[in-house]
N, C-alpha and C positions, 0 to 999 in steps of 0.2 A: 410287812410292806406289801401293798397291793400291786399286783402285776397289771400293767396296761399293755395292750398290743401295739403293734407298729402303727396301726391306723389311729388308735387313741393318742399316741405320741405325736403324730403328724397333726392331728386336729388341735391338740393342746398347744403345740408350738405355733400353729397358724393363728389360733385365737390370740395368743400373747403378742404375736407380731402385729396383728391388726389393731389390737388395743393400744400398743405402743405407737403405731402410726396415727391413730385417732387422737391420742394425747398430744403428740408432736404437732399435728395439724391445728388443734385448738390452741395450743401454746403460741404457734406462729400467728394465728388470727388475733390473739390477745395482744401480742407484742406489736403487731401492725396497727391495731386500734390505739394503743398507748402512744405510738410514734405520731399518728395523725393528730391526736389531742395535743401533744407537745408542740407540733408544728403550728397548729392553730393558735395556741397560746403565744408563741413567739411572734406570729404575724400581727397579733392584736396590740403589741407594744408600740405606741407611737413614738416617732422621733421628731423633735422640734429643733429648729436651727437657732432660735433665740431663747433668751432667758424668760421664764414664765413668771407672771405676776400673781399666780394663784398660790395658796399655801401648799408647801411640799416639804418632804424630808429628804435631805441629800444623803445618798447611800455610798457614793464613791465614784471615781472615774472609770470609764470603760473605753477600751481602745481596740481597734481592729486594723489590720493591714493586709494588702494583697500585692504580691510581687508579679511583675510582668504584665498581667492582664488589666490591672487597675479597674476592676469591676466594683462599683459601689454596692451592688446588691449582696455580694459575698461578704463585704466588710460590715454592712448593716446586719447581716445574719449573725456574724461573730459578736457584734456588740449587743444584739438582742439576747443572745445566749448568755453572755456575761451578766447583763442586767436581770435576766430571769433568775439566774442563780443567786443574785443578791436580793431578790424579792421585789424588784422595782416594777412599776407599771407604766413608766415613761422614761425617755431619754431626752435631755435638753442640752442646748448649746453645742449642737452637732456641727463639726467643721472638719475639713480634710486638707492635707498638705501633701504635695508631691515632693518626693525626695529622690536622690541618686539618679539624676538625669531623667526624671519623669518615668522611671520604671517601677517605682515603689510608691504606692498610695497609702497613706496612713491617716486614719480618721480617729477623732476623739470626741468625747462627750461626757456627761454626768448622768449616772443612774439615779432616778428620783422616785419617790413614792408620793403620788398626789393624794392630798387629804380630801 
């Protein structure tokens, strides 16, 4: 076994640490880029209030709800996530109902794939 001095050991450990840091940094950049692409894909899913007259494939219902704040933006984000997981490129017949003394907002629609 080859002997390395204290200086060699310190340099080796320092190099391994810096390589690990560089890998972790590039991994974080990659994950951040993937998250940005995912957010962009979600924002591109349109939400229509009425039934569409164009050909489409119905994929299933999507629902979202928000307690206390009743923010439609948060509910639309939930619904877009569900639709994206189903492979939809649009949501139609979007409507909301207030429940429980107007502290719970629940919205529904249908995930569709436009042809």
